[in-house]
PAFIVO-65561 format. One record per residue: x, z, y of N, C-alpha, C in turn; residue in three letters. Coordinates in steps of 0.001 Angstrom, whole numbers, plus 500000, padded with zeros to 6 digits. Layout:
<atoms>
XZYXZYXZYAla ...
</atoms>
This chain:
<atoms>
952920377948902917953660378158904042953744376763905069Unk 953679377148906250953616376194907343955013376163908187Unk 955236374798908734956224374725909448957594375049908610Unk 958800375001909560960169375242908967960100376594908309Unk 960814376902907162960946378226906823962112378782907489Unk 962051380306907582963172380765908161964277380991907462Unk 964075380946905831965428380944904875965127379652903931Unk 966169378861904096965874377791903075967140377645901971Unk 966886377782900906967939378054899765967831376596899161Unk 968745375544899034968670374250898562969602374128897442Unk 969154374088896113969975373630894937971355374569895151Unk 971202375761895217972343376442895239972611376965893640Unk 974059376873893576974758377218892122975902378116892383Unk 976052379085891720977150379953891484977778380235890094Unk 978811379969890090979544380284888618980521381294888711Unk 980679382089887429981978382905887327982628382523886218Unk 983494381836886160984131381249884931982997380327883974Unk 982904380708882797981942379854882186980551380356882295Unk 980315381313883127978985381976883265978304381326884475Unk 977112380806884320976433380137885336975553381396886015Unk 975860382220887224975036383051887400973650382862888315Unk 973802381698888926972560381234889658972824379570889534Unk 971631378907889169971809377788888469970745376733889294Unk 971122376055890314970474374856891003969305375392891648Unk 969158376648891982968013377387892736967659376864894034Unk 966403376597894322966001376304895594964763377083895948Unk 964762377636897192963697378503897606963612378666899108Unk 962247378681899561962003378709900895960991379938901201Unk 961587380698902278960817382028902544960635381888904257Unk 959409382303904459958767382408905969959504383700906645Unk 959397383568908078959824384504908834958733385628908723Unk 959431386794908750958443387998908601957717388273907262Unk 958308387720905986957954387548904801958470388774904231Unk 957813389740903223958471390514902396958378389946900766Unk 959523389447900671959611388734899470960575389513898182Unk 959985389331897100960981390087895821961457389070895111Unk 962669389389894631963489388608893726963253389580892502Unk 962572389201891327962184390212890210962954389416889101Unk 963732390413888211964210390057887008965077390916886287Unk 965187390820885167966010391759884315967560391714884629Unk 968386392666884306969728392860884939970217391562884075Unk 971208391070885252971918389698884448971403388519884753Unk 970134388585885429969507387262885683969947386296886755Unk 970711387201887722971344386235888985970695386536890303Unk 969843387768890111969102387848891558969806388726892439Unk 971088389853891869971753390256892885972778389365893543Unk 973215388365892555974368387365893063973708386380894255Unk 972375386188893942971737385170895160971580386096896401Unk 971313387445895984971290388198897333972551388424898308Unk 973583388534897189975182388609898039975612387177898349Unk 974863386126898101975365384960898508974481384811900010Unk 973165385261900237972526385504901312973429386194902323Unk 974027387314901964974764388123902688976031387500903225Unk 976614386427902166977983386065902650979246386901901665Unk 978668387749900929979719388572900099980173387588898836Unk 979312386534898573979663385740897504979406384071897902Unk 980549383486897708980482381885898144979391381145897177Unk 979244380042897944978223379072897022979126378113896544Unk 978895377672895141979830376627894695979256375198894858Unk 977964375243894951977218374014895512975939374439895982Unk 975392373433896917974134373730897612974438374395898801Unk 973263374839899561973269375356900982972379376284901151Unk 972393376919901967971794378382902325971437378214904125Unk 970187378096904452970109378043905910969446379309906309Unk 969694379970907298969004381117907859968520380671909358Unk 967340380711909516966878380393911020967475378858911495Unk 967484377992910548967919376865910773969260376463911048Unk 970151377375910622971729377320910733972095377416909246Unk 973197376659908932973875376538907594974817377478907587Unk 974772378554906531975379379617906520976749379266905917Unk 977046378267905365978122377932904501979801378533905181Unk 979667378395906586980807378765907170980741379986908123Unk 979794380489907947979410381828908863979928383256907925Unk 980810383747908474981128385000907721980284386188907687Unk 980387387143906754979230388206906778978943389014907943Unk 980315389234908781979916390034909927979313389183911003Unk 979131387980911001978452387412912006977151386782911622Unk 976674387284910514975302386649909911974288387534910492Unk 973107386732910689971972387707911362971324388483910378Unk 972013389335909333972013389840908211972147391253908141Unk 971534391926907326972127393468906920971627393639905536Unk 972197394586904850971939394839903396972120396404903305Unk 970879396720902345970951398126901921971121398162900391Unk 972285399187900393972657399124899053971779399963898076Unk 972026399993896658971133400746895766971436402303896060Unk 972702402607896390973062404078896297973205404327897897Unk 972692403592898737972452404109899980973817404153900948Unk 974883404430900226976204404468900897976362405384902391Unk 975525406584902307975773407303903494976891407915903529Unk 977392408181904653978601408926905058978367410374904868Unk 978842411375903874978403412475903534978734413614904704Unk 979742413289905536980322414301906618979790414090907879Unk 978965412939907745978249412737909211976914412953909153Unk 976361413305910353974623413804910569974016412453910300Unk 972762412561910114971814411410910095971818410609911329Unk 971978411304912437972112410737913870973376409600913614Unk 974340410289913332975655409580913143975659408328912294Unk 975148408736911014975227407602910071974597406383910787Unk 973022406685911350972249405471911874973059404849912966Unk 973877405797913895974422405156915027975880404405914619Unk 976282404434913549977600404209912853977719402683913559Unk 976943401775913139977240400498913503977042400055914782Unk 976266400657915471975910400390916826977236400714917753Unk 977721401987917201978993402180917774980119401305917589Unk 980263400688916515981357399794916242981106398429917016Unk 979805398135917300979432397043918071979377397299919473Unk 979814398539919996980051398810921397979076398711922250Unk 977977399195921755976665399302922473976690400722923472Unk 976430400578924537976211401857925542975567403154924801Unk 976203404183925132975799405438924612974206405506924782Unk 973815405429925909972275405606926213971282404761925196Unk 971973403479925066971011402378924002971207402927923079Unk 972365403390922335972676404074920868971488405157920664Unk 971566405984921641970832407210921579969192406769921426Unk 969088405916922177967379405232922319967081404805920767Unk 968056404066920500967566403160919170967551404315918035Unk 968472405340917950968533406248916987967191406920917007Unk 966661407291918232965510408209918246964308407277917737Unk 964208406030918287963152405156917834963190404929916433Unk 964424404765915658964564404531914129964186405846913475Unk 964622406811914042964104408263913347962474408450913342Unk 961962407782914378960425407952914737959718407090913555Unk 960311405886913449959898404704912456959935405230911197Unk 960980405836910782961040406342909195960377407713909123Unk 959771408158910105959269409635909982960347410672909661Unk 961386410636910441962567411824910303962875412240911527Unk 961882412293912657962229412975913918962346414294913664Unk 963562414812914435963968416282914285964870416583913169Unk 965220415528912578966274415605911350967668415193911661Unk 967848414560912780969029413885913196970237414539913025Unk 970099416203913028971349416873913108971614417434911810Unk 970913416812910780971115417411909421971990416155908657Unk 972832416925907629973596415821906743973018415572905620Unk 973553414214904855972807413931903654972626414708902597Unk 973362415951902408973187416878901255971901417601901708Unk 971650417549903041970506418572903269969015417887903017Unk 969337416705902577968002415822902833967493415460901028Unk 966251415219901165965776414890899540966071413548899452Unk 966053412945898090966278411619897876965380410695898615Unk 964252410880898914963182410001899597963760409947901133Unk 964324410941901730964786411157903028966182410498903047Unk 966857410618902389968252409762902376967967408281902123Unk 966831407914901350966766406448901406966134405982902858Unk 965323406920903436964902406294904745965856406307905874Unk 967076407387905572968064407348906618968892405954906392Unk 969226405421905066969651404350905008968905403189905292Unk 967656402944905160966836402044905824966907401982907549Unk 966900403342907933967153403195909527968446402523909855Unk 969385403119909185971035402482909320970818401039909319Unk 970271400487908422970349398913908039969484398243909200Unk 968461398916909646967827398231910676968194398262912115Unk 969422399241912146969798399674913526970265398443914485Unk 970825397422913848971360396346914777970471395305914715Unk 969101395499914372967817394635914397968170393324913882Unk 968562393492912490968816391982911901967624391093911809Unk 967837389967911509966728389010911535966235389061910046Unk 967252389343909188966806389504907703967421390650907087Unk 966651391389906449967071392738905798966957392395904285Unk 968258392662903714968403392487901965968397393882901499Unk 967581394246900509967419395549899706967650395239898318Unk 968583395984898018969196395766896658968676397163895743Unk 967684396837894970967158397918894306966904399213895157Unk 966177399186896129965958400438897247965718401594896811Unk 964635401260895705964012402663895234964224403131893806Unk 965499402618893169965633402788892050966238404273891758Unk 966802405013892716967269406340892498966099407363892864Unk 965125406972893036964073407856893448963252408038892060Unk 962600409462891917961589409751890731960442408952890785Unk 959607408750889901958329407854889860957672408243890892Unk 956993409677890971956066409893892108956724409607893520Unk 957706410008893699958579409581895211958532408209895428Unk 959049407384894418958940405952894259957550405169894620Unk 956596405721893962955389405348894514954901405429895857Unk 955181406738896506954866406932897721955866406133898510Unk 956916405965898379957791405381899169957574403748899302Unk 956879403168898258956798402087898232955779401653899510Unk 954761402276899761953833401947900728954321402217902126Unk 955304403059902351956272403530903458957142402144903830Unk 957666401613902787958490400504903213957703399338903754Unk 956458399067902902955488398048903259955026398156904887Unk 954755399593905139954365399843906446955345399413907453Unk 956586399770907212957662399630908065958172398225908459Unk 957979397374906967958166395962907428957051395339908244Unk 956007395739907949954737395070908421955157395349910179Unk 955243396745910376955263396932911879956669396291912711Unk 957501396025912085958719395553912496958676393825912494Unk 957911393416911479957878392016911183959137391288910843Unk 960205392089910429961545391359910132961243391055908606Unk 962017390097908380961755389435906815962872390332906045Unk 962030390782905008962741391633903945962865390771902580Unk 963947390703902039964156390186900620964296391561899926Unk 963707392009898878964017392823897917964331392615896515Unk 965367393041895887965890392662894565965316393899893866Unk 964834393753892535964364394768891936964164394236890546Unk 964137395249889312963749394728887890962344395410887546Unk 961851396169888616960582396916888114959404396008888937Unk 958569395579887577957767394860888000956572395395888754Unk 956366396652888647955147397294889506955570397222890785Unk 956827397653891118957517397865892329957221396421893040Unk 957628395443892435957681394251892916956260393677893520Unk 955162393932892667953923393769892945953161394593894073Unk 953723395741894009953218396372895193953815396202896361Unk 955030395751896523955728395536897828955412394004898274Unk 955657393148897686955918391762898154954371391167898414Unk 954607390256899348953449389369899534953802387930898490Unk 955078387608898198955263386840897173956403387239896219Unk 956464386733895026957500387175894147958293386027893559Unk 959435385862893391960153384980892767960662385679891434Unk 960221385096890086960708385670888892961980384827888413Unk 963193385520888268964260384926887915964687385391886541Unk 965183384226885710965592384403884265966884383575884070Unk 967902383979883516969266382985883271969689382193884567Unk 969549382941885633970066382065886855968939381292887454Unk 967957380806886890966892380053887419965800380882888016Unk 964993379999888837963806380636889363962725380070888436Unk 962064380955887709961082380331886703959642380379887374Unk 959032381218888294957815381022888979958037381683890406Unk 957354381102891293957070381841892557955705381651893169Unk 955174382989893319953823383232893352953345384351894115Unk 952264384406894483951607385841894878951783386618893701Unk 951775388259893874951514389040892501950319388784891717Unk 949062388620892390948029388314891841948081387047890936Unk 948733386148891376948484384618890630949729384833889357Unk 950830385595889778951675385497888824951287386366887585Unk 950487387542887927949905388451886680948758387868886027Unk 947835387135886771946594386487886389946922385210885541Unk 947621384491886104948017382959885858949377382715885469Unk 950141383250884752951743382935884472951933381603883938Unk 952762381008884094952982379764883727953428379478882427Unk 954149380618881825954701380298880592954708381708879895Unk 955240381942878493955059383208877987955973384142878433Unk 957240383654878816958153384554879434957548385564880592Unk 956970384578881383956280385322882732955244386305882359Unk 954333385804881577953229386524880941953772387962880235Unk 954629387705879490955147389182878872955967390089879831Unk 956862389394880565957598390175881839956969390910882709Unk 955703390445883114954883390812884235953916391957883449Unk 953906392382882425952970393242881946952613393207880473Unk 951713394230880081951255394014878576950320392820878570Unk 950525392233877340949845390773876996949621390756875582Unk 948312389968875269948089389784873786948216388484873798Unk 949233387880872855949327386345872724948416385784871453Unk 947726384766871689946934384182870449947348382698870283Unk 947741382282868822947817380737868668946678380239868267Unk 946342378746868348945281377889867898945676376677868259Unk 944746375902867948944608374387868150943305374024868598Unk 943469373194869587942236372990870427941272371896869309Unk 940000372570869309938919371825868313938446370726869161Unk 937849371096870193937118370276871225937494370668872758Unk 937361369541873515937398369675875183936309369038875731Unk 935479369631876255934345368845876913933710369808877622Unk 932967369511878733932175370323879903932959371097880447Unk 934236371120880702935134372193881182935675373239880505Unk 935364373264878996935435374040878250936576373802877076Unk 937423374669876445938024374470875156937601375141874039Unk 937314374786872872936930375401871646938293375371870957Unk 938870376620870672940109376694869885939845377095868592Unk 940539376442867620940359377261866133941768377980866211Unk 941580378854865353942703379946864950942359381270864218Unk 943136381965863912942932383213863108941625383948863975Unk 941556383904865170940528384242866231940112383143866908Unk 938718382524866492938464381356867396938204381820868814Unk 938632380810869843938512381304871240937607380188871948Unk 936815380520872755936530379640873756937264379898875150Unk 937685378897876003938483379108876921938177378317878192Unk 938163378631879363938120377427880443939211376489880443Unk 938607375136880492939643374198880434940307374063881756Unk 941822374463881937942640374201883182942988372768883284Unk 942738371976882281943135370469882432944555370153881745Unk 944668369009881046945799368562880387945755368974878837Unk 944693369496878406944621369709877060943535368757876268Unk 943954368230874937943057367495874435942689367974872986Unk 941901367585872379941532367897870954942831367755870088Unk 943109368624869136944400368497868290945427368908868791Unk 945694369514870080946951369974870926947055371684870153Unk 948219371926869905948777373431869597948634374098870884Unk 948143375215870952948102375876872253948484377421872056Unk 949108378044873131949347379542873010948667380135874115Unk 947975381298874005946936382020874758947498383235875144Unk 947265383964876338947350385104876797946400385715877385Unk 946270386833877099945048387736877542945775389214877914Unk 945363389533879062945693390961879688944987391994879069Unk 945300393293879002944899394205878148943261394845878933Unk 943546394908880181942373395248880937940870394203880932Unk 941308392888880298940288392027880405939629391978878967Unk 940159392883878142939403392971876854938725394112876817Unk 937406394169876451936450395223875985936458395721874476Unk 935999396957874629936139397551873152934710398399872833Unk 933937397987871956932694398779871645932520398889870298Unk 931812400017869916931327400601868626930302399359867999Unk 929461398746868765928687397936868310928658396444868937Unk 928205395560868096928407394066868568927501393756869701Unk 927982393039870777927103392476871777926684391287871407Unk 927436390640870349926886389279870224927130388160871204Unk 928136388431871955928735387617872933929937386788872460Unk 930142385567873423931174384696872994932481385524873042Unk 933557385146872140934901385434871896934817386995871768Unk 934116387246870914933760388685870380934413388503868773Unk 935208389743868588935722389972866977935822391228866752Unk 935436391620865438935647392739864522937121393261864387Unk 937192394550864844938467394846864807938640396260864296Unk 939757396696863924940180398144863482941297398598864406Unk 940991400083864896942038400732865503943281400816864800Unk 944369400468865331945693400761864608946553401952865364Unk 946231401634866487947226402834867498946198403053868557Unk 946462404295869285945982404535870609946631405600871269Unk 946719405536872622947412406427873373946662406683874688Unk 946155407984874659945798408640875963946502408696877094Unk 946341408172878126947357408117879424946669408739880658Unk 945421409436880391945009409971881698943622409085881913Unk 943657408291883066942358407578883297941965406414882157Unk 942955406156881412942696405176880335943311405394879273Unk 942909404547878095943690404792876683944107403476876413Unk 945223403377875745945941401920875346945727401835874061Unk 945091400700873541944948400468872118945578399382871597Unk 945926399513870355946012398320869553945455398173868428Unk 944927396814868486943839396820867281943952395458866507Unk 943398395588865445943680394288864509942547393741864021Unk 942713392388864441941734391482864040941768390653862579Unk 941059389559862480941132388769861334942468388248861295Unk 943030388256859796944389387709859832945565388508860199Unk 944912389920860530946139390784860897946526390720862447Unk 945773389618863168946462389568864428946166390789865529Unk 947016391047866140946938392286866962946585391985868342Unk 945528392709868909945351392857870315945769394146871205Unk 946154393875872193946288395082873066945594395382873948Unk 944665396350874382943829396402875193943806397877875878Unk 943289397911876960943148399078877955941671399451878150Unk 941298400524877940939936401106878039939937402379879071Unk 939068402284880024939071403356881227938345404742880230Unk 938827405877880746938332406995879878937046407578880755Unk 936866406913881617935527407627882447934302406979882192Unk 934114406223881099932791405627880857931908406422879993Unk 930771406578880573929567407361880118928913406871878818Unk 928345407558877947927528406937876996928438407166875756Unk 928995405901875161929395405988873679930974406714874012Unk 931169407387872731932764407731872947933654406782872499Unk 934869407094872899936130406204872778936240406144871144Unk 936680404832870861936986404817869332938187405560868907Unk 938284406004867763939704406690867339940184405820866277Unk 941589406290865874942382405703864856941526405209863655Unk 941892404122863006941007403512861912939741403361861766Unk 938984403615863316937810403167863206937506401795863786Unk 936348401115863172935883399974863282935267399735864781Unk 935351398401865322934450398089866492934586396678867043Unk 934275396409867995934358394894868322934864394905869834Unk 935825393837869651936707393476870982936068392155871506Unk 936096392067872789935484390822873468936126390656874783Unk 936221389089875091936876389032876184936210387620876808Unk 936030387388877977935692386324878810936432385102878934Unk 935966383651878502936749382351878686937485382375879703Unk 937098382760880780937655382693882260938883383528881948Unk 939171384490881237940240385286881289941176385098880499Unk 941098383901879565942042383424878719942955382529879369Unk 944268382906879277945312381767880168945891380876879013Unk 945675379623879417946512378765878503947882378475878907Unk 949006378884878119950307378628878649951063377374878211Unk 951903376960879167952521375763879051953985375876878879Unk 954366376292877533955783376690876987956575375529876869Unk 
</atoms>
């Protein structure tokens, strides 16, 4: 990031009795960024969102938005709006009236209110539906009405708390792209709270992963997935195989690692002969074949479990010493058929795809 951040969270802590919900957390977010706070229930992400909105006080530390300290700014006058998980639409009001509600309370002229409502309906692709009531809309349409209402007063920052959680899987996938498109067109800063890893990686330019009130890692989705800092991030961001070993040698930019499965890995620096190491490998990085290719990091395995999922099959295979590897193989390959239960084959992976963890 360059220049002054739009949001600066500095050493913020929030306690509820003996429970530390947010623990000395610092984070900078750029103007116009779509940022995701990702974590399991109870990790502190919603508490942080509520502190940004002003609904929770800060025990220590500070929050700045657009260069202004928010410590004495009440929720109603912050340049922030929030879209709640349940959408909180007024059931007796039309779509138009729901979107216009905050504008009327702010005392805007009628003509401007009508103009903004029309503009927002066009933005969320609900033109012509302004006269309907929430019960006459699909789940995805209600979500878009809630988004339009949250954007009506043109906040500098929009907070979205599990915005897609109420939608079914197919609709959620479609709506993710719509949300990104709307955010990019408006260039408004969005902070999305979610427990869904796939959702966070689809939506965000950067993700902050939280655990026990702390920010564990902040990076782009690709870096978080491909180069997690520790075992928690590796496991939380998707399926992974963990291997244990001891560095046998470190030279020429490569590590040779002894263990139940000997491994050659690219040296990221900081490791020496004799070090105990933990390694992570993503399932799509491991190939599976009936015949040996004679390459590096190849190991003979037996299929223990297999699940057909459509375009791919997920395998659990056992290698030397009973070490389990989890891998994904596409079902569109021509030539050799897929391995079945209890069949023997060869798993292999590239040294560059081995992640050395620093737990």
